[in-house]
VOPAGU-2260 file (C-alpha; in pm, 1 decimal, decimal comma):
REM VOPAGU-2260
SITE   aa  ch    i         X         Y         Z
SITE  MET   A    0   -5363,8    1684,3   -6160,7
SITE  VAL   A    1   -5345,8    1345,0   -6055,2
SITE  ILE   A    2   -5654,5    1253,2   -6287,4
SITE  ILE   A    3   -5460,2    1395,9   -6584,3
SITE  ARG   A    4   -5133,7    1202,1   -6499,9
SITE  ALA   A    5   -5346,4     881,9   -6460,1
SITE  LYS   A    6   -5496,8     938,2   -6788,1
SITE  ALA   A    7   -5154,8     955,1   -6971,8
SITE  TRP   A    8   -5034,0     693,6   -6780,0
SITE  PHE   A    9   -5341,9     488,5   -6905,7
SITE  LEU   A   10   -5287,1     581,2   -7267,4
SITE  ILE   A   11   -4920,1     479,7   -7262,1
SITE  TRP   A   12   -4987,4     142,5   -7077,5
SITE  PHE   A   13   -5223,9     105,6   -7366,1
SITE  LEU   A   14   -5046,6     179,8   -7648,7
SITE  LEU   A   15   -4746,5     -31,5   -7512,3
SITE  ILE   A   16   -4999,6    -364,8   -7454,1
SITE  THR   A   17   -5134,7    -304,9   -7792,1
SITE  SER   A   18   -4782,7    -277,0   -7975,0
SITE  VAL   A   19   -4659,4    -603,5   -7797,8
SITE  ALA   A   20   -4952,6    -802,1   -7911,7
SITE  VAL   A   21   -4940,5    -667,9   -8240,4
SITE  MET   A   22   -4584,7    -766,1   -8254,0
SITE  LEU   A   23   -4636,3   -1080,6   -8114,6
SITE  MET   A   24   -4933,3   -1178,9   -8358,6
SITE  SER   A   25   -4726,0   -1077,8   -8660,4
SITE  PHE   A   26   -4445,0   -1324,9   -8544,2
SITE  PHE   A   27   -4617,3   -1639,1   -8659,4
SITE  THR   A   28   -4684,8   -1513,8   -9000,4
SITE  LEU   A   29   -4332,2   -1401,8   -9097,6
SITE  GLY   A   30   -4088,0   -1616,6   -9286,5
SITE  ILE   A   31   -3725,5   -1668,3   -9341,7
SITE  ASP   A   32   -3778,3   -1478,9   -9649,7
SITE  ASP   A   33   -3888,4   -1157,1   -9491,2
SITE  LEU   A   34   -3558,7   -1098,6   -9279,3
SITE  ALA   A   35   -3393,1    -927,3   -9566,5
SITE  SER   A   36   -3679,3    -693,2   -9611,9
SITE  ILE   A   37   -3685,9    -622,8   -9217,5
SITE  ILE   A   38   -3325,1    -556,4   -9204,7
SITE  ILE   A   39   -3341,4    -308,0   -9470,0
SITE  GLY   A   40   -3663,4    -146,3   -9330,6
SITE  ILE   A   41   -3446,8    -134,4   -8999,2
SITE  ILE   A   42   -3133,2      37,6   -9118,0
SITE  LEU   A   43   -3339,7     281,3   -9348,3
SITE  ILE   A   44   -3544,6     408,1   -9058,7
SITE  ILE   A   45   -3223,2     433,2   -8806,1
SITE  ALA   A   46   -3034,4     584,7   -9086,5
SITE  SER   A   47   -3303,1     855,9   -9159,7
SITE  ASP   A   48   -3382,9     944,5   -8829,2
SITE  SER   A   49   -3039,4    1092,0   -8768,0
SITE  LEU   A   50   -3122,1    1358,8   -9014,5
SITE  ASN   A   51   -3341,1    1626,6   -8799,8
SITE  ILE   A   52   -3490,2    1966,5   -8876,2
SITE  GLU   A   53   -3582,5    2207,1   -8604,9
SITE  LEU   A   54   -3884,5    2406,8   -8774,3
SITE  SER   A   55   -3984,1    2591,5   -8445,1
SITE  LYS   A   56   -3964,0    2543,4   -8066,4
SITE  ASP   A   57   -4187,0    2242,7   -8073,9
SITE  THR   A   58   -4170,6    2112,7   -8419,0
SITE  ILE   A   59   -3896,5    1893,3   -8541,1
SITE  ILE   A   60   -3922,0    1704,3   -8883,6
SITE  THR   A   61   -3734,1    1368,2   -8856,3
SITE  MET   A   62   -3671,2    1208,1   -9181,6
SITE  SER   A   63   -3731,4     871,1   -9049,0
SITE  LEU   A   64   -4115,3     942,2   -9083,1
SITE  PRO   A   65   -4086,3     999,7   -9474,5
SITE  VAL   A   66   -3933,2     645,3   -9485,0
SITE  ILE   A   67   -4187,0     505,6   -9245,3
SITE  TYR   A   68   -4435,4     585,9   -9467,7
SITE  GLY   A   69   -4300,3     491,7   -9772,0
SITE  LEU   A   70   -4243,9     153,6   -9621,7
SITE  SER   A   71   -4605,4     121,0   -9486,0
SITE  LEU   A   72   -4718,8     190,3   -9836,5
SITE  TYR   A   73   -4495,0     -50,4  -10006,5
SITE  HIS   A   74   -4559,8    -353,5   -9757,9
SITE  PHE   A   75   -4937,1    -308,6   -9782,9
SITE  GLN   A   76   -4978,8    -686,0   -9879,7
SITE  ASN   A   77   -4765,2    -789,2   -9597,0
SITE  VAL   A   78   -4826,7    -530,1   -9304,6
SITE  ASN   A   79   -4720,8    -774,0   -9063,1
SITE  LEU   A   80   -4342,1    -674,1   -9139,5
SITE  LEU   A   81   -4423,2    -306,3   -9017,5
SITE  PRO   A   82   -4401,2    -402,9   -8653,5
SITE  TRP   A   83   -4043,5    -571,3   -8679,5
SITE  MET   A   84   -3905,9    -274,7   -8866,9
SITE  ILE   A   85   -4040,1      26,5   -8673,6
SITE  ILE   A   86   -4040,4     -95,0   -8298,2
SITE  PRO   A   87   -3648,5    -192,7   -8299,2
SITE  ALA   A   88   -3547,6     114,4   -8524,7
SITE  ILE   A   89   -3759,0     349,4   -8335,5
SITE  LEU   A   90   -3670,3     208,9   -7990,8
SITE  MET   A   91   -3292,2     234,9   -8055,4
SITE  SER   A   92   -3320,1     580,4   -8214,5
SITE  GLU   A   93   -3492,6     665,8   -7862,3
SITE  ILE   A   94   -3235,1     490,4   -7677,4
SITE  ARG   A   95   -2954,3     696,2   -7862,2
SITE  ARG   A   96   -3138,3     999,7   -7751,2
SITE  LYS   A   97   -3143,3     898,9   -7399,5
SITE  ALA   A   98   -3532,5     951,9   -7373,3
SITE  GLU   A   99   -3706,8     849,1   -7061,8
SITE  TRP   A  100   -3895,6     472,3   -7116,2
SITE  TYR   A  101   -4241,8     591,3   -7137,4
SITE  LYS   A  102   -4154,1     862,5   -7410,0
SITE  ALA   A  103   -3980,8     604,7   -7578,5
SITE  VAL   A  104   -4270,5     385,3   -7536,6
SITE  PHE   A  105   -4525,9     613,6   -7646,4
SITE  ASN   A  106   -4339,5     764,2   -7953,8
SITE  THR   A  107   -4280,7     425,2   -8067,8
SITE  SER   A  108   -4623,3     298,3   -8042,9
SITE  ALA   A  109   -4786,1     610,3   -8177,9
SITE  ILE   A  110   -4566,3     564,7   -8484,3
SITE  LEU   A  111   -4645,0     203,1   -8534,6
SITE  ILE   A  112   -5041,8     246,1   -8483,4
SITE  SER   A  113   -5019,7     538,2   -8722,8
SITE  ALA   A  114   -4797,2     365,6   -8978,4
SITE  LEU   A  115   -5029,7      42,8   -8960,4
SITE  LEU   A  116   -5342,5     258,7   -9016,3
SITE  CYS   A  117   -5178,1     436,3   -9315,4
SITE  SER   A  118   -5098,7      45,5   -9469,9
SITE  ILE   A  119   -5455,6     -46,1   -9404,6
SITE  THR   A  120   -5636,3     280,3   -9535,3
SITE  PHE   A  121   -5401,7     245,8   -9870,3
SITE  SER   A  122   -5451,4    -118,6   -9913,6
SITE  TYR   A  123   -5817,9     -96,6   -9895,2
SITE  LEU   A  124   -5844,5     176,1  -10101,2
SITE  LEU   A  125   -5605,5      64,3  -10370,5
SITE  TYR   A  126   -5852,9    -205,9  -10482,8
SITE  LEU   A  127   -6127,0      50,2  -10550,3
SITE  PHE   A  128   -5930,0     193,0  -10830,7
SITE  PRO   A  129   -5837,6      39,2  -11178,0
SITE  SER   A  130   -5445,3    -114,2  -11225,1
SITE  PRO   A  131   -5368,8    -105,1  -10877,8
SITE  GLN   A  132   -5007,2    -271,9  -10976,8
SITE  ALA   A  133   -4882,8      42,5  -11145,8
SITE  PHE   A  134   -4778,0     268,9  -10854,5
SITE  THR   A  135   -4764,7     545,1  -11092,9
SITE  ASN   A  136   -5134,1     526,1  -11145,2
SITE  ILE   A  137   -5352,6     826,8  -11055,6
SITE  GLY   A  138   -5575,1     615,7  -10825,0
SITE  VAL   A  139   -5286,7     459,7  -10630,9
SITE  LEU   A  140   -5169,5     852,7  -10595,1
SITE  LEU   A  141   -5494,1     925,3  -10431,1
SITE  SER   A  142   -5490,1     628,3  -10202,0
SITE  ALA   A  143   -5157,3     702,3  -10081,6
SITE  LEU   A  144   -5218,2    1048,4  -10017,1
SITE  ALA   A  145   -5534,8     896,2   -9817,7
SITE  GLY   A  146   -5289,6     674,0   -9648,1
SITE  GLY   A  147   -5098,7     963,5   -9559,9
SITE  LEU   A  148   -5374,5    1160,8   -9391,0
SITE  ALA   A  149   -5424,0     820,0   -9217,2
SITE  PHE   A  150   -5120,1     847,9   -9070,0
SITE  LEU   A  151   -5107,7    1221,1   -8985,2
SITE  PHE   A  152   -5450,6    1194,4   -8799,4
SITE  THR   A  153   -5392,4     913,4   -8589,6
SITE  ASN   A  154   -5032,4    1043,3   -8493,5
SITE  ALA   A  155   -5197,1    1394,3   -8431,1
SITE  ILE   A  156   -5465,7    1267,0   -8215,0
SITE  LEU   A  157   -5265,0    1036,5   -8013,5
SITE  ILE   A  158   -4983,9    1330,8   -7932,1
SITE  SER   A  159   -5259,2    1593,3   -7858,9
SITE  SER   A  160   -5414,2    1312,1   -7601,6
SITE  ILE   A  161   -5098,3    1253,8   -7405,8
SITE  VAL   A  162   -5020,2    1652,7   -7435,5
SITE  SER   A  163   -5373,4    1721,4   -7309,8
SITE  PHE   A  164   -5374,8    1465,6   -7010,4
SITE  SER   A  165   -5032,1    1545,2   -6911,9
SITE  TYR   A  166   -5044,8    1916,7   -6917,4
SITE  GLY   A  167   -5436,7    1981,1   -6895,0
SITE  TYR   A  168   -5409,9    2166,2   -7248,4
SITE  SER   A  169   -5741,4    2165,1   -7430,1
SITE  PHE   A  170   -5743,6    1867,7   -7657,7
SITE  LYS   A  171   -5900,3    2070,2   -7951,7
SITE  ASP   A  172   -5658,6    2344,0   -7921,4
SITE  VAL   A  173   -5359,0    2104,3   -7935,7
SITE  LEU   A  174   -5485,6    1894,3   -8215,6
SITE  ILE   A  175   -5577,6    2220,5   -8417,5
SITE  ASN   A  176   -5218,0    2342,0   -8375,1
SITE  GLN   A  177   -5081,1    1982,3   -8428,8
SITE  ILE   A  178   -5277,9    1955,0   -8770,5
SITE  LEU   A  179   -5284,5    2320,6   -8885,3
SITE  LYS   A  180   -4954,5    2459,0   -8804,6
SITE  LYS   A  181   -4757,7    2551,9   -9118,1
SITE  GLU   A  182   -4450,9    2382,2   -8968,8
SITE  GLN   A  183   -4648,5    2049,8   -8948,5
SITE  LEU   A  184   -4818,9    2113,0   -9263,1
SITE  ALA   A  185   -4439,9    2130,6   -9426,3
SITE  ALA   A  186   -4356,8    1812,9   -9240,1
SITE  VAL   A  187   -4652,4    1645,3   -9397,3
SITE  PHE   A  188   -4582,0    1777,8   -9741,8
SITE  LEU   A  189   -4221,6    1672,8   -9715,5
SITE  SER   A  190   -4339,0    1330,3   -9606,6
SITE  PHE   A  191   -4558,3    1272,8   -9883,6
SITE  ILE   A  192   -4323,2    1352,6  -10160,6
SITE  ILE   A  193   -4037,7    1138,4  -10029,8
SITE  GLY   A  194   -4238,8     862,5   -9932,7
SITE  TYR   A  195   -4430,8     835,1  -10249,1
SITE  THR   A  196   -4102,1     870,0  -10453,9
SITE  GLY   A  197   -3943,4     591,3  -10226,0
SITE  LEU   A  198   -4271,7     366,1  -10295,2
SITE  VAL   A  199   -4232,3     409,9  -10699,8
SITE  LEU   A  200   -3866,8     308,0  -10669,5
SITE  PHE   A  201   -3978,6      25,1  -10445,9
SITE  GLN   A  202   -4215,9    -110,2  -10721,9
SITE  PHE   A  203   -3897,6    -230,6  -10918,4
SITE  SER   A  204   -3679,1    -356,8  -10638,5
SITE  ILE   A  205   -3662,5    -247,0  -10260,0
SITE  TYR   A  206   -3292,1    -242,9  -10344,2
SITE  SER   A  207   -3353,3      37,3  -10565,0
SITE  ILE   A  208   -3428,7     270,0  -10250,6
SITE  ILE   A  209   -3064,0     315,2  -10250,7
SITE  ILE   A  210   -3124,8     541,5  -10560,0
SITE  ALA   A  211   -3356,7     726,2  -10328,2
SITE  ILE   A  212   -3078,0     818,4  -10052,7
SITE  PRO   A  213   -2958,3    1092,2  -10224,8
SITE  LEU   A  214   -3275,6    1253,6  -10301,1
SITE  VAL   A  215   -3367,8    1238,9   -9937,2
SITE  TYR   A  216   -3023,2    1386,3   -9801,1
SITE  GLY   A  217   -3048,5    1639,4  -10084,2
SITE  ILE   A  218   -3381,8    1776,4   -9953,9
SITE  TYR   A  219   -3309,6    1748,7   -9599,7
SITE  LEU   A  220   -2962,8    1967,1   -9675,3
SITE  LEU   A  221   -3238,4    2198,6   -9872,5
SITE  PHE   A  222   -3473,1    2228,4   -9560,5
SITE  LYS   A  223   -3231,2    2279,3   -9311,1
SITE  ARG   A  224   -3055,5    2554,3   -9476,1
SITE  GLY   A  225   -3392,7    2725,0   -9548,6
SITE  ARG   A  226   -3439,1    2687,3   -9172,6
SITE  GLU   A  227   -3102,6    2815,6   -9111,7
SITE  LEU   A  228   -3161,8    3125,9   -9298,4
SITE  GLU   A  229   -3517,6    3157,0   -9124,3
SITE  LEU   A  230   -3314,5    3162,2   -8780,8
SITE  GLU   A  231   -3071,6    3397,6   -8899,5
SITE  SER   A  232   -3340,0    3655,6   -9013,7
SITE  GLN   A  233   -3478,2    3593,3   -8666,2
SITE  ILE   A  234   -3154,8    3648,2   -8475,5
SITE  ALA   A  235   -3066,4    3964,1   -8695,1
SITE  MET   A  236   -3427,6    4112,0   -8605,7
SITE  GLU   A  237   -3381,3    4020,9   -8233,7
SITE  MET   A  238   -3044,1    4200,5   -8203,5
SITE  ALA   A  239   -3188,2    4457,7   -8410,3
SITE  ALA   A  240   -3452,9    4514,7   -8149,3
SITE  SER   A  241   -3200,7    4487,8   -7849,9
SITE  THR   A  242   -3001,1    4777,4   -8031,3
SITE  VAL   A  243   -3333,6    4990,1   -8012,8
SITE  ASP   A  244   -3346,5    4911,3   -7657,0
SITE  LEU   A  245   -2967,2    5032,4   -7590,0
SITE  ARG   A  246   -3075,7    5314,4   -7802,6
SITE  ASP   A  247   -3392,2    5453,0   -7593,5
SITE  ALA   A  248   -3273,6    5616,4   -7290,0
SITE  THR   A  249   -3577,9    5520,0   -7108,8
SITE  TYR   A  250   -3516,6    5164,8   -7164,1
SITE  THR   A  251   -3271,8    4890,0   -7069,7
SITE  SER   A  252   -3084,4    4629,8   -7250,5
SITE  LEU   A  253   -3348,7    4357,1   -7099,0
SITE  HIS   A  254   -3674,6    4561,5   -7174,1
SITE  SER   A  255   -3781,1    4343,5   -7479,0
SITE  LYS   A  256   -3681,2    4040,9   -7306,8
SITE  ARG   A  257   -3872,3    4111,4   -6991,0
SITE  VAL   A  258   -4217,5    4213,2   -7200,0
SITE  ARG   A  259   -4164,6    3864,3   -7352,7
SITE  ASP   A  260   -4164,5    3688,0   -6989,1
SITE  PHE   A  261   -4455,8    3902,6   -6901,1
SITE  ALA   A  262   -4626,7    3854,9   -7196,7
SITE  ALA   A  263   -4590,9    3461,7   -7213,2
SITE  ALA   A  264   -4713,3    3447,3   -6866,9
SITE  ILE   A  265   -5052,9    3608,9   -6934,4
SITE  ALA   A  266   -5113,6    3437,1   -7245,9
SITE  LYS   A  267   -5034,5    3084,1   -7036,9
SITE  ALA   A  268   -5276,0    3225,0   -6772,3
SITE  LEU   A  269   -5540,7    3277,1   -7081,0
SITE  ASP   A  270   -5480,5    2919,1   -7200,1
SITE  LEU   A  271   -5406,2    3030,0   -7513,9
SITE  PRO   A  272   -5259,8    2750,9   -7787,2
SITE  ARG   A  273   -4907,5    2728,0   -7772,9
SITE  SER   A  274   -4896,7    2876,1   -8150,6
SITE  SER   A  275   -5037,6    3200,1   -8020,4
SITE  ILE   A  276   -4809,4    3184,6   -7717,7
SITE  GLU   A  277   -4503,2    3171,0   -7970,3
SITE  VAL   A  278   -4636,4    3472,5   -8160,4
SITE  ILE   A  279   -4683,0    3667,0   -7866,1
SITE  GLU   A  280   -4301,0    3578,0   -7763,2
SITE  ASN   A  281   -4148,2    3668,8   -8107,2
SITE  ALA   A  282   -4384,7    3992,2   -8104,8
SITE  ALA   A  283   -4248,7    4083,9   -7737,6
SITE  LEU   A  284   -3883,7    4062,7   -7844,4
SITE  VAL   A  285   -3920,9    4295,2   -8141,6
SITE  HIS   A  286   -4232,5    4511,9   -8068,3
SITE  ASP   A  287   -4014,6    4818,8   -8088,0
SITE  ILE   A  288   -3814,8    4744,7   -8370,2
SITE  GLY   A  289   -3984,5    5051,7   -8558,9
SITE  LYS   A  290   -3772,1    5289,8   -8325,0
SITE  ILE   A  291   -3507,0    5211,9   -8578,3
SITE  GLY   A  292   -3650,8    5490,5   -8771,5
SITE  ILE   A  293   -3665,0    5749,2   -8512,6
SITE  SER   A  294   -3389,9    5991,1   -8455,2
SITE  ASP   A  295   -3153,6    5960,0   -8152,9
SITE  ILE   A  296   -3283,2    6325,6   -8060,4
SITE  ILE   A  297   -3612,2    6229,7   -7971,5
SITE  LEU   A  298   -3523,7    5849,6   -7811,9
SITE  LYS   A  299   -3276,5    6008,1   -7602,5
SITE  LYS   A  300   -3444,3    6314,1   -7519,4
SITE  PRO   A  301   -3454,6    6354,8   -7140,3
SITE  ASP   A  302   -3766,1    6583,7   -7118,6
SITE  SER   A  303   -4109,1    6550,9   -7233,9
SITE  LEU   A  304   -4144,6    6534,8   -7602,9
SITE  ASN   A  305   -4347,7    6806,6   -7794,8
SITE  SER   A  306   -4613,1    6783,3   -8001,9
SITE  GLU   A  307   -4425,1    6723,9   -8320,7
SITE  GLU   A  308   -4199,3    6469,5   -8164,9
SITE  TRP   A  309   -4472,4    6275,1   -8025,9
SITE  ILE   A  310   -4619,1    6247,0   -8397,2
SITE  GLU   A  311   -4289,8    6120,5   -8491,6
SITE  MET   A  312   -4278,9    5884,6   -8196,0
SITE  LYS   A  313   -4635,1    5740,8   -8273,9
SITE  GLN   A  314   -4504,2    5611,0   -8618,7
SITE  HIS   A  315   -4291,1    5363,8   -8477,2
SITE  PRO   A  316   -4522,7    5088,2   -8476,1
SITE  VAL   A  317   -4617,1    5148,5   -8844,0
SITE  LYS   A  318   -4272,9    5149,3   -8910,2
SITE  GLY   A  319   -4213,9    4832,6   -8729,7
SITE  HIS   A  320   -4497,8    4680,4   -8895,0
SITE  GLU   A  321   -4367,4    4777,0   -9250,5
SITE  LEU   A  322   -4034,3    4622,3   -9165,5
SITE  LEU   A  323   -4149,2    4280,1   -9016,7
SITE  LYS   A  324   -4440,0    4193,1   -9268,3
SITE  LYS   A  325   -4170,8    4150,9   -9541,9
SITE  LEU   A  326   -4070,5    3845,9   -9381,6
SITE  THR   A  327   -4293,7    3543,8   -9399,2
SITE  LYS   A  328   -4207,9    3421,2   -9041,7
SITE  TYR   A  329   -4328,6    3772,1   -8905,4
SITE  ARG   A  330   -4617,6    3829,7   -9092,1
SITE  GLU   A  331   -4847,8    3762,2   -8779,4
SITE  VAL   A  332   -4594,0    3927,9   -8567,5
SITE  ALA   A  333   -4601,0    4241,3   -8759,7
SITE  ARG   A  334   -4988,0    4249,2   -8697,6
SITE  LEU   A  335   -4926,6    4263,7   -8334,9
SITE  VAL   A  336   -4658,1    4499,8   -8332,6
SITE  LEU   A  337   -4873,3    4756,0   -8539,4
SITE  TYR   A  338   -5127,9    4755,8   -8237,4
SITE  HIS   A  339   -4927,3    4744,5   -7952,5
SITE  HIS   A  340   -4995,9    5112,2   -7847,6
SITE  GLU   A  341   -5392,2    5089,3   -7912,8
SITE  ARG   A  342   -5582,1    5122,1   -7605,5
SITE  TRP   A  343   -5913,7    4959,2   -7484,0
SITE  ASP   A  344   -6111,9    5287,7   -7485,3
SITE  GLY   A  345   -6006,9    5335,5   -7833,4
SITE  LYS   A  346   -5761,9    5655,9   -7745,4
SITE  GLY   A  347   -5426,9    5504,7   -7853,9
SITE  TYR   A  348   -5242,9    5474,8   -8188,0
SITE  PRO   A  349   -5202,5    5444,0   -8470,6
SITE  ALA   A  350   -5528,9    5332,1   -8567,8
SITE  GLY   A  351   -5737,0    5415,1   -8253,8
SITE  LEU   A  352   -5930,0    5042,9   -8223,0
SITE  LYS   A  353   -6138,3    5009,5   -7939,3
SITE  GLY   A  354   -6239,6    4708,9   -7734,0
SITE  ASP   A  355   -6232,1    4359,4   -7891,8
SITE  LYS   A  356   -6115,5    4520,5   -8231,9
SITE  ILE   A  357   -5818,1    4532,1   -8115,9
SITE  PRO   A  358   -5646,3    4149,9   -8188,2
SITE  LEU   A  359   -5634,4    3959,9   -7832,1
SITE  GLU   A  360   -5261,7    3888,8   -7852,3
SITE  ALA   A  361   -5173,1    4262,6   -7928,2
SITE  ARG   A  362   -5369,8    4336,3   -7613,1
SITE  VAL   A  363   -5147,9    4104,8   -7403,5
SITE  LEU   A  364   -4840,6    4273,4   -7549,1
SITE  THR   A  365   -4993,1    4618,2   -7501,3
SITE  LEU   A  366   -5044,8    4519,9   -7104,8
SITE  ALA   A  367   -4688,4    4340,3   -7084,4
SITE  ASP   A  368   -4522,8    4640,2   -7235,1
SITE  ALA   A  369   -4691,1    4846,1   -6959,9
SITE  LEU   A  370   -4591,2    4631,9   -6668,3
SITE  GLU   A  371   -4264,9    4654,2   -6769,9
SITE  ALA   A  372   -4218,5    5002,8   -6794,2
SITE  MET   A  373   -4393,2    5013,5   -6442,9
SITE  LEU   A  374   -4152,4    4761,3   -6301,8
SITE  SER   A  375   -3821,7    4897,6   -6437,3
SITE  ASP   A  376   -3619,0    5218,0   -6311,9
SITE  ARG   A  377   -3667,4    5502,2   -6546,1
SITE  PRO   A  378   -3436,7    5819,2   -6609,6
SITE  TYR   A  379   -3707,1    6039,6   -6424,6
SITE  ARG   A  380   -3830,8    5785,1   -6159,7
SITE  ASP   A  381   -3780,5    5484,3   -5969,6
SITE  ARG   A  382   -3957,3    5146,2   -6050,1
SITE  LEU   A  383   -4310,2    5126,8   -5884,1
SITE  THR   A  384   -4385,7    4931,0   -5594,8
SITE  ILE   A  385   -4595,7    4613,7   -5634,0
SITE  SER   A  386   -4907,7    4809,9   -5478,2
SITE  GLN   A  387   -4830,4    5092,3   -5664,5
SITE  VAL   A  388   -4819,8    4860,7   -6002,2
SITE  ILE   A  389   -5154,7    4699,8   -5890,9
SITE  ASP   A  390   -5289,3    5087,9   -5848,6
SITE  GLU   A  391   -5194,0    5176,4   -6197,7
SITE  LEU   A  392   -5348,0    4861,0   -6341,3
SITE  THR   A  393   -5659,4    4913,3   -6164,2
SITE  ILE   A  394   -5678,8    5290,5   -6282,5
SITE  GLY   A  395   -5613,5    5170,0   -6624,3
SITE  GLU   A  396   -5861,6    4887,9   -6627,8
SITE  GLY   A  397   -6131,8    4943,0   -6897,4
SITE  THR   A  398   -5951,4    5239,1   -7023,9
SITE  GLN   A  399   -5623,1    5189,2   -7129,0
SITE  PHE   A  400   -5604,9    4792,6   -7045,7
SITE  ASP   A  401   -5853,2    4490,0   -7147,6
SITE  PRO   A  402   -6048,3    4459,0   -6808,0
SITE  ILE   A  403   -6013,4    4055,0   -6804,0
SITE  LEU   A  404   -5657,5    4088,6   -6891,6
SITE  THR   A  405   -5587,8    4330,9   -6622,1
SITE  LYS   A  406   -5747,1    4099,4   -6377,9
SITE  ILE   A  407   -5527,5    3795,5   -6483,5
SITE  ALA   A  408   -5231,9    4036,3   -6461,6
SITE  VAL   A  409   -5293,1    4164,0   -6113,1
SITE  GLY   A  410   -5369,9    3762,9   -6005,9
SITE  LEU   A  411   -5019,6    3697,7   -6142,9
SITE  ILE   A  412   -4878,4    3954,8   -5942,7
SITE  ASN   A  413   -4997,3    3865,8   -5641,9
SITE  LYS   A  414   -4876,6    3509,1   -5698,7
SITE  GLY   A  415   -4520,1    3639,6   -5757,2
SITE  VAL   A  416   -4551,8    3534,3   -6110,3
SITE  ILE   A  417   -4486,6    3880,5   -6232,5
SITE  SER   A  418   -4247,8    4066,2   -6044,7
């Protein structure tokens, strides 16, 4: 772990020294006429940085990025202005958020280097196309897109490096998650639209950016409301799932939350990407939501179910899948809910999938669900002891459960992570 931290510190200090060097070198090329542009740039970045949209647990769109992108394109002929706009503005924003100094240094430096490479890429490609003076020219549009990709990849590589060095995650997995995650793509698309629109306005006069302020704020409100509606849908689904836990006589109100915790522990032990862990956690919270369509007579029955009742009960993964797949956020979740009662030996339901044919995330959910059942009191029995749980897992290894996941679960139990 010390080596990982050492690498992270090395990267932070390297970015700090690089940023300071760039800022000092650019100082000698500045003139008094540049002061107005620098001040306007700082004000725009700070003002837009206060507008944030949380897309997921680990993805936040800050509206300052589209502004920095637009400034990087507009000042392609004088990139020396960028350090004097970005460093003061981002540092002030980080101080306002009370970020630790090393996080402030990393974030500021990463954005600066990404913006410089964006501007340089745009400048280089711009003169390969005719009529570079017209910002509405198709060649300029493509150059601006290439500049945006340079910004994206540079920023993603730097963030992936610091996360990988700090926490030991796979650099490849973090990088793929940074670039391909749908929330991240939404942020990139938004940045390109706002940034390029600002560029078109900038060509007339830097003061015409005032016209773009209502546009930026309007798009911000639109995305923010869309995210709020998505969160409201998620809360409604989780509340419905909690209601099912209360209706089912065999469960407690904490059943789904405990399944989530167990599933997350197993997924982290597998070193799955954070995006996969988030899907598993969401699936755990709503895995039994299909029981909404099961009658109380069956759910609350204290005795064993007869054959007809079992047929109806076995439909709850299908009903849950049908309900969840209609919501964009839950499409991946719906697949796990559908298969969370499959067995490694193919004797599960509803599809009778066997072995690796069952999605890995669903196998994690299956094991977590069973663990929670073993470790909880039921109307017909007390919770099992740790030794009894390990015995049950050993019996189910290779039949009910994925054998590799079973060994991981046993290890987590022995370490006290699952209890």
